[in-house]
C-alpha positions in Angstrom: 0.0 0.0 0.0 1.5 3.3 -1.1 0.5 6.8 -0.4 -1.5 8.8 -2.9 -1.9 12.5 -3.2 -0.9 14.3 0.0 1.3 13.2 2.8 0.0 10.4 4.9 -0.1 11.6 8.6 -1.3 8.4 10.2 -1.3 4.9 8.6 -4.8 3.4 8.2 -5.7 0.3 10.2 -4.7 -3.0 8.7 -7.3 -5.1 7.0 -8.6 -8.0 9.0 -6.5 -11.1 7.9 -9.1 -13.5 9.3 -11.8 -12.2 7.0 -9.5 -12.7 3.9 -8.6 -16.2 5.0 -12.3 -17.0 5.6 -13.2 -15.9 2.1 -10.5 -18.1 0.6 -11.8 -21.1 2.4 -15.4 -20.3 1.3 -14.2 -20.3 -2.3 -13.3 -24.0 -2.0 -16.5 -24.9 -0.1 -19.1 -23.4 -2.3 -17.5 -23.0 -5.7 -18.6 -26.4 -7.0 -22.2 -26.0 -6.1 -22.6 -22.4 -7.3 -20.7 -22.5 -10.5 -22.9 -25.2 -12.0 -25.9 -22.8 -12.4 -25.0 -19.2 -13.2 -22.0 -17.4 -14.5 -21.6 -13.6 -14.1 -20.3 -12.6 -17.5 -19.9 -8.9 -16.5 -20.0 -7.1 -13.1 -19.6 -3.4 -12.7 -19.6 -1.9 -9.2 -19.8 1.7 -8.3 -19.3 2.8 -4.7 -20.3 6.3 -3.6 -18.3 7.6 -0.6 -19.3 11.2 -0.9 -21.6 11.0 2.2 -21.3 9.1 5.5 -23.9 6.7 4.1 -22.2 4.3 1.7 -24.1 3.3 -1.5 -23.0 0.5 -3.7 -24.6 -0.2 -7.1 -23.6 -3.5 -8.7 -24.7 -4.0 -12.3 -24.6 -7.7 -13.2 -25.0 -9.6 -16.4 -25.7 -13.3 -15.6 -26.1 -16.3 -17.9 -27.6 -19.6 -17.0 -25.1 -22.3 -18.2 -26.7 -25.1 -16.2 -29.2 -27.6 -17.4 -32.0 -26.5 -15.0 -33.9 -23.2 -14.8 -32.8 -20.8 -12.1 -35.4 -19.0 -10.0 -33.2 -17.0 -7.7 -29.8 -15.2 -7.5 -27.8 -15.4 -4.3 -26.2 -12.3 -3.0 -23.7 -13.0 -0.2 -22.3 -10.5 2.3 -19.8 -10.9 5.1 -21.4 -10.6 8.5 -19.3 -7.6 9.3 -20.9 -5.8 6.3 -24.3 -7.3 6.7 -24.8 -5.9 10.2 -24.4 -2.4 8.7 -26.7 -3.1 5.7 -29.6 -0.7 5.9 -31.2 -1.3 2.6 -30.9 -3.7 -0.4 -32.9 -3.5 -3.6 -32.7 -5.5 -6.8 -34.0 -4.7 -10.3 -33.9 -7.3 -13.1 -34.7 -7.8 -16.8 -34.3 -10.8 -19.0 -33.1 -10.7 -22.6 -30.2 -10.3 -24.9 -30.1 -6.6 -24.3 -31.0 -4.7 -21.1 -34.6 -3.7 -21.1 -37.0 -2.2 -18.6 -36.3 -3.5 -15.2 -38.7 -4.8 -12.6 -38.3 -4.8 -8.8 -37.3 -8.2 -7.5 -38.3 -9.3 -4.0 -35.4 -9.8 -1.6 -35.3 -12.3 1.3 -32.7 -13.7 3.6 -31.8 -17.3 2.9 -29.4 -19.9 4.4 -28.1 -22.2 1.6 -27.2 -25.7 2.7 -23.6 -25.9 3.7 -23.1 -22.2 3.9 -20.8 -21.0 6.7 -22.2 -18.8 9.5 -19.7 -16.1 8.7 -21.7 -15.1 5.6 -25.2 -13.6 5.3 -27.0 -14.6 2.1 -29.8 -12.7 0.4 -31.9 -14.1 -2.5 -33.3 -12.0 -5.4 -36.4 -14.0 -6.5 -36.9 -13.9 -10.3 -40.4 -13.3 -11.6 -40.0 -16.4 -13.8 -37.2 -19.0 -13.9 -34.3 -18.2 -16.1 -34.0 -20.9 -18.7 -30.8 -22.5 -19.9 -28.8 -20.2 -22.1 -30.8 -17.1 -21.2 -29.3 -13.8 -19.9 -30.4 -11.8 -16.9 -29.5 -8.2 -16.3 -29.5 -7.5 -12.6 -28.9 -4.2 -10.7 -28.3 -4.5 -7.0 -28.3 -1.4 -4.8 -27.0 -1.8 -1.3 -26.8 1.0 1.3 -24.5 0.7 4.3 -24.2 2.7 7.5 -21.3 3.1 9.9 -19.0 1.8 7.1 -16.7 4.9 7.2 -14.5 4.8 10.2 -12.9 8.1 11.4 -9.2 7.8 11.5 -7.9 9.3 13.6 -10.8 9.0 15.9 -10.2 12.4 17.5 -9.2 15.7 15.8 -8.8 19.3 16.8 -11.0 22.1 15.7 -8.7 23.1 12.8 -8.1 19.6 11.4 -10.0 18.0 8.5 -11.8 14.8 9.1 -10.2 11.6 7.6 -12.0 8.4 7.3 -11.2 4.8 6.2 -13.2 2.6 3.9 -12.5 -1.2 3.5 -13.8 -3.4 0.8 -12.8 -5.9 -1.8 -11.8 -5.0 -5.3 -13.4 -8.3 -6.5 -17.1 -8.7 -6.5 -18.0 -11.2 -3.8 -20.2 -13.7 -5.6 -21.0 -17.4 -5.3 -20.8 -17.6 -9.1 -17.7 -17.3 -11.4 -17.1 -13.8 -12.8 -15.7 -13.4 -16.3 -15.1 -9.7 -16.1 -15.6 -7.0 -13.6 -14.6 -3.4 -12.6 -14.8 -1.3 -9.5 -15.2 2.5 -9.3 -15.1 4.4 -6.0 -16.4 7.9 -6.0 -14.7 10.1 -3.4 -16.0 13.5 -2.0 -13.0 15.5 -3.2 -10.2 16.8 -1.1 -7.0 15.0 -0.4 -6.5 11.2 -0.5 -4.1 10.1 2.2 -3.6 6.6 0.8 -5.2 3.8 -1.1 -4.4 0.2 -1.9 -2.4 0.1 -5.1 -2.9 -2.8 -7.5 -1.5 -3.1 -11.0 -4.7 -1.9 -12.5 -5.6 0.7 -9.9 -6.0 4.3 -11.1 -7.0 7.6 -9.2 -8.4 10.2 -11.5 -9.7 13.4 -9.9 -12.2 12.2 -7.3 -12.7 8.7 -8.7 -10.7 5.6 -7.8 -10.9 2.7 -10.3 -9.9 -0.9 -10.0 -9.9 -3.4 -12.9 -10.9 -4.8 -15.2 -10.4 -8.2 -13.7 -11.0 -11.4 -15.7 -12.0 -15.0 -15.0 -12.4 -14.8 -11.3 -13.5 -17.9 -9.3 -16.4 -17.8 -6.9 -15.9 -15.9 -3.7 -12.8 -14.2 -5.0 -11.5 -11.5 -2.6 -8.9 -8.7 -3.1 -8.7 -6.3 -0.1 -8.9 -2.6 -0.7 -8.4 0.2 1.8 -9.0 3.9 1.1 -8.0 6.6 3.6 -9.4 10.0 2.5 -10.8 13.3 3.6 -14.6 13.6 4.1 -15.9 16.7 5.8 -19.5 16.2 4.7 -22.1 16.3 7.6 -22.1 13.0 9.5 -25.6 13.6 10.8 -26.8 10.8 12.9 -30.2 11.0 14.7 -30.3 8.9 17.8 -34.1 9.0 17.8 -36.7 10.7 15.7 -40.4 10.8 16.7 -42.6 11.8 13.7 -46.2 12.4 14.5 -48.7 12.7 11.7 -52.1 14.0 12.9 -55.1 13.9 10.5 -57.9 16.3 10.9 -60.8 16.0 8.4 -61.4 19.7 8.8 -58.7 20.1 6.1 -55.3 19.7 7.6 -52.5 17.1 8.2 -50.2 18.3 11.0 -46.6 17.0 11.0 -44.5 17.3 14.2 -41.0 15.9 14.2 -38.8 15.7 17.3 -35.0 15.2 16.5 -32.1 14.2 18.7 -29.1 14.6 16.3 -25.4 14.1 16.8 -22.3 14.4 14.7 -21.1 10.9 14.1 -17.7 11.7 12.8 -14.3 12.1 14.6 -14.7 13.5 18.1 -13.5 17.0 18.8 -10.2 17.0 20.7 -9.3 20.0 22.9 -11.2 23.2 23.4 -13.6 24.9 21.0 -12.8 28.6 20.2 -15.8 30.6 19.1 -13.6 33.5 17.9 -11.5 31.2 15.6 -14.7 29.6 14.3 -16.4 32.9 13.5 -13.3 34.4 11.9 -12.6 31.4 9.6 -15.4 28.9 9.8 -14.4 26.9 6.8 -10.8 26.5 8.1 -11.3 26.5 11.9 -14.4 24.3 11.7 -14.1 22.4 8.5 -15.2 19.1 10.1 -18.3 20.5 11.6 -21.7 21.1 10.0 -23.7 24.3 10.5 -27.0 23.5 8.8 -29.2 20.7 7.5 -31.6 20.8 4.5 -35.2 19.5 4.8 -37.2 19.1 1.6 -40.9 19.4 2.5 -43.9 18.9 0.3 -44.8 21.7 -2.0 -47.8 23.1 -0.2 -46.4 22.9 3.3 -47.5 25.8 5.6 -47.4 27.0 9.2 -43.7 25.9 9.4 -41.9 26.3 12.7 -38.5 25.3 14.0 -37.8 25.4 17.8 -36.1 23.7 20.7 -36.5 23.6 24.5 -35.6 27.2 24.8 -38.0 28.5 22.2 -38.2 29.5 18.5 -34.9 29.3 16.5 -34.7 32.2 14.1 -31.6 30.9 12.3 -33.5 29.1 9.6 -34.3 29.9 6.0 -37.3 28.8 3.9 -37.7 28.7 0.1 -41.0 27.7 -1.5 -42.5 27.5 -4.9 -45.1 25.4 -6.7 -42.8 22.4 -7.0 -41.1 22.2 -3.6 -40.6 23.7 -0.2 -37.0 23.8 1.2 -36.2 24.5 4.8 -32.6 25.2 5.9 -32.2 24.4 9.5 -29.3 25.9 11.4 -28.8 24.8 15.0 -27.9 27.3 17.7 -24.3 26.1 17.6 -22.1 24.2 15.0 -21.9 20.5 15.6 -18.5 18.9 15.9 -17.7 15.2 16.3 -19.5 13.8 19.4 -21.7 16.9 19.9 -25.5 16.6 19.7 -28.6 18.8 19.8 -32.3 18.5 20.0 -35.0 20.4 18.2 -38.5 20.2 16.8 -39.8 20.9 13.3 -43.5 21.2 12.6 -45.6 22.1 9.5 -49.1 21.6 8.1 -50.2 20.0 4.9 -53.4 20.2 2.9 -55.7 17.2 3.6 -56.6 16.6 0.0 -53.0 16.0 -1.0 -52.4 13.1 1.3 -55.8 11.6 2.3 -57.8 9.8 -0.3 -60.9 7.6 -0.6 -61.1 4.2 -2.2 -63.4 1.1 -1.8 -65.3 2.5 1.1 -62.1 3.3 3.1 -60.0 6.4 3.5 -56.3 6.1 3.4 -53.3 8.3 4.2 -50.5 8.2 1.6 -47.4 9.9 2.9 -43.6 9.3 3.1 -42.2 7.3 5.9 -38.8 8.8 6.7 -37.4 12.2 7.6 -37.3 15.1 5.1 -33.8 15.9 6.1 -31.1 15.1 3.5 -28.4 12.5 4.1 -29.4 11.7 7.7 -29.1 8.4 9.4 -31.8 7.7 12.0 -30.9 4.9 14.4 -34.4 4.7 15.7 -37.5 6.2 13.9 -40.9 6.2 15.5 -43.8 7.2 13.2 -47.1 7.9 14.9 -50.2 8.3 12.8 -53.0 10.0 14.8 -56.3 9.2 13.2 -59.6 11.1 13.9 -61.7 9.9 16.8 -64.1 7.3 15.6 -61.8 5.6 13.0 -62.0 1.9 12.8 -60.9 -1.1 10.6 -57.3 0.2 10.6 -54.8 -1.4 8.3 -51.2 -0.4 7.4 -49.3 -1.1 4.2 -45.5 -0.3 4.3 -42.9 -1.0 1.7 -40.6 -2.7 4.2 -40.9 -4.5 7.6 -41.7 -2.4 10.6 -42.7 -3.0 14.2 -46.4 -2.0 14.5 -48.6 -1.3 17.5 -51.6 0.8 18.4 -52.3 3.2 21.2 -54.8 6.0 22.1 -54.3 9.7 22.3 -56.6 12.1 24.1 -57.0 15.6 22.8 -59.5 18.5 23.3 -63.2 17.4 23.3 -62.3 13.7 22.9 -64.5 11.1 24.5 -63.0 7.7 23.6 -59.7 9.1 22.3 -58.0 9.0 18.9 -56.5 5.8 17.6 -52.8 6.0 17.0 -50.8 3.7 14.7 -47.2 3.5 15.8 -44.5 2.2 13.4 -41.0 1.7 14.5 -37.9 1.0 12.4 -34.1 1.1 13.1 -31.4 2.4 10.8 -33.6 4.5 8.6 -31.8 6.2 5.7 -33.1 8.5 2.8 -33.8 5.3 0.7 -36.5 4.5 3.2 -38.3 7.7 2.6 -41.0 5.9 0.6 -44.7 6.2 0.6 -46.7 4.1 3.0 -50.5 3.8 3.5 -52.8 3.7 6.5 -56.3 2.6 5.7 -59.3 3.3 8.0 -63.0 3.8 8.0 -64.5 7.1 9.1 -68.1 8.3 9.1 -68.5 12.0 8.1 -71.2 12.3 10.8 -68.4 12.0 13.4 -67.2 15.4 12.1 -70.3 17.0 13.8 -69.5 15.5 17.2 -67.2 18.3 18.4 -69.3 21.2 17.1 -72.5 19.7 18.6 -70.7 19.2 21.9 -69.7 22.9 21.9 -73.2 24.0 21.0 -74.8 21.8 23.6 -72.3 22.9 26.2 -73.0 26.6 25.6 -76.7 26.0 25.5 -76.7 24.2 28.8 -74.6 27.0 30.3 -77.0 29.7 29.2 -80.0 27.6 30.5 -78.2 27.2 33.9 -77.6 31.0 34.0 -81.3 31.7 33.3 -82.5 29.2 35.9 -80.1 30.7 38.4 -81.2 34.2 37.8 -84.9 33.3 38.1 -84.7 31.0 41.1 -85.1 32.2 44.7 -82.0 31.0 46.3 -82.7 32.6 49.7 -82.8 30.5 52.9 -86.2 29.6 54.5 -87.6 32.4 56.6 -88.4 30.0 59.4 -84.9 28.6 59.7 -82.7 29.7 62.7 -79.9 30.9 60.4 -82.4 33.2 58.5 -83.8 34.6 61.8 -80.3 35.2 63.1 -79.4 37.1 59.9 -82.5 39.3 60.4 -81.6 40.0 64.0 -78.1 40.9 63.0 -79.3 43.2 60.2 -81.6 44.9 62.9 -78.6 45.3 65.2 -76.5 46.9 62.4 -79.3 49.3 61.6 -79.7 50.3 65.3 -76.0 50.8 65.7 -75.9 53.0 62.6 -78.7 55.2 64.2 -76.8 55.3 67.5 -73.7 56.4 65.6 -75.7 59.2 64.0 -77.0 60.4 67.4 -73.5 60.6 68.9 -72.2 62.4 65.8 -74.9 65.0 66.4 -73.8 65.2 70.1 -70.3 65.9 69.0 -71.6 68.6 66.7 -73.4 70.3 69.6 -70.1 70.1 71.6 -68.4 71.9 68.7 -71.1 74.7 68.8 -70.5 75.2 72.5 -66.8 75.5 71.8 -67.6 78.0 69.1 -69.8 80.1 71.4 -66.9 80.4 73.9 -64.6 81.6 71.2 -67.1 84.2 70.1 -67.4 85.3 73.8 -63.7 85.9 74.1 -63.7 87.9 70.9 -66.9 90.0 71.3 -67.7 89.8 75.0 -71.4 89.1 74.3 -72.4 87.2 77.4 -76.1 86.9 76.4 -75.4 85.2 73.1 -73.2 82.7 74.8 -75.9 81.9 77.4 -78.4 81.5 74.5 -76.1 79.0 72.8 -75.8 77.0 76.0 -79.6 76.9 76.4 -80.0 75.7 72.9 -77.4 73.0 73.4 -79.0 71.8 76.6 -82.3 71.4 74.7 -80.6 69.4 71.9 -78.9 67.1 74.4 -82.2 66.3 76.0 -83.8 65.5 72.6 -80.9 63.3 71.6 -81.0 61.5 74.9 -84.7 60.9 74.4 -84.0 59.4 70.9 -81.2 57.2 72.2 -83.3 55.4 74.9 -85.4 53.2 72.5 -82.4 52.3 70.4 -80.5 51.2 73.5 -83.4 49.1 74.6 -83.5 47.4 71.2 -79.8 46.5 71.5 -80.3 45.2 75.0 -83.2 42.9 73.9 -81.3 41.4 70.8 -79.2 38.2 71.4 -77.0 39.2 68.4 -75.7 42.4 70.1 -73.7 40.6 72.8 -70.4 41.8 71.2 -71.3 45.4 70.5 -73.6 46.2 73.4 -70.8 46.7 76.0 -69.0 49.2 73.7 -72.2 51.1 73.1 -72.9 51.4 76.9 -69.4 52.5 77.5 -69.8 55.1 74.8 -72.9 56.5 76.4 -71.2 56.9 79.8 -68.1 58.6 78.3 -70.2 61.0 76.2 -72.4 62.0 79.2 -69.3 62.6 81.3 -67.8 64.7 78.6 -71.1 66.6 78.3 -71.1 67.4 82.0 -67.5 68.6 81.9 -68.2 70.7 78.9 -71.2 72.4 80.6 -69.2 73.0 83.7 -66.4 74.6 81.8 -68.9 76.7 79.8 -70.5 78.0 83.1 -67.1 78.8 84.5 -66.1 80.9 81.5 -69.3 82.8 81.4 -69.1 83.5 85.2 -65.5 84.7 84.8 -66.6 87.1 82.1 -69.4 88.5 84.3 -66.9 89.1 87.1 -64.6 90.7 84.6 -61.6 88.5 85.6 -58.4 88.6 83.6 -57.8 86.2 80.8 -55.0 84.4 82.5 -57.2 83.8 85.6 -59.9 82.3 83.3 -57.4 80.0 81.7 -56.1 78.8 85.1 -59.7 78.1 86.3 -60.6 75.9 83.2 -57.1 74.3 82.5 -57.9 71.0 84.4 -61.4 70.8 82.9 -60.0 71.3 79.4 -57.6 68.4 79.8 -60.3 66.0 81.0 -62.6 67.1 78.1 -59.9 66.4 75.5 -59.2 63.0 77.0 -62.9 62.1 77.0 -63.3 63.4 73.4 -60.5 61.0 72.3 -62.1 58.1 74.0 -65.5 58.8 72.5 -64.0 59.0 69.0 -62.1 55.7 69.5 -65.2 53.9 70.6 -67.1 55.2 67.6 -64.4 54.0 65.3 -64.4 50.5 66.9 -68.1 50.2 66.7 -68.0 51.2 63.0 -65.5 48.4 62.3 -67.7 45.8 64.0 
């Protein structure tokens, strides 16, 4: 093995010698049985390594040289390759020249005497290939995890190098007269590749062959060590929910958990270096993904746990809708992110009616380009009331049913759950979900809303027109009446005492006028009027006090009212005494200082009593 373009920094891992020895042994074990039926007169293989998903297209021309018709073509793979085989398809046509091909069913078989180190697939022919007839067969195989990063860890500034191992000879249980191998590389440098006499590297394509007259199970190891910085987008899990509404919409919601499956990032990440030279200081990372949505997709959103992500771009026309998804940060090897993509689709484009049943016809996989989904869960949420549910998928899937409850649901909506591992873009084929649904069920939710509002309005009318009061003979009702009477009585008592305080203020005003004008007669007249008002108010208070004393509901407030009466009468007496003292002093023509000295003590008592009365009134008002 010699180096190709560029200097080889690290030698690639050696090929497994046990696998090569195994294939040599297999050649002796199965050659006799296989060569008696078919001969591969020409085999051309094309390997596409431009993505992290490896695609191999083998174009075969087979001839039946045996005496008996052949009904199948065996396609063997080493177990180390078969475990990474995500999809296999075969297309065949019979005739002297290659015509229109038909899809051939593929199944796993175990020929008698076959060793356990090989996995055999069988391409079943639509009709047996007669002796001397020619079959043109195209076999497409898609492998995952076949490109191994080497080295496994790189820095931010380093490019990603990967290793691919295969055989230059087509592994076949039949003799091969002539064959070629072409490996398409993504561009960039090639660190090294296995050199054989007929190997040639031209631009981004590595060619081996032609090889002639190869025996069955011929094997020639090939290793290619090259640069591949394309996105290694690997989704650990994708949950795709398709919810059908017969009001005209199919809602798609896709939850992604995506990681970079390439060489892990070694060392620290520098945001400054990345932003200044992203295609140099982040060449192995990927910054965006492309999702190809149906043409009439609408209400598209892209968000994560934080919220809406604005770093996305959308292009749409009558033929397609393309969404460019850019995560919040670039993804290097080993990094991962989660996000959700949602959009709506017109019902008439994906739900149809046939033979008394409706059926959903929509693609199975993710709309993201070149993504490997290790676990895909597709949930089809059918309308409530759907029955006789059937699923038709173009490949095997794990199927189950569950129930989802949404707004205004009674028995819940049936959910068809399809699960498949290792989903690649080749699995993005149409599948169908058949079900029966009565259009009358569409009226269920509107009728529930109408009935609900109607009953609400009826309940309001009944409530407004119904006497909800308690019986007039019940103890609680009588207690309420008594308490209402106590409250009314207390309010009247408060009004009487407020009038008393107003009379007190008038007496105070008459004394101020006396000191200013010296009119003794006017002051005496004011006192006489006040005395009359006090008697009238006292007369009005007596029946109110008797009412309180006779009511059992006034046990809390009655002591305060009685205390208020005592304090107000005491203040009334002190006020009258002070008034008489001032008038008497003016008649004797005493000095102003002598007058102040005579009433100073009375003034202090009156002020204290006034404060107590006002506090009691405030307390009674709060009760």
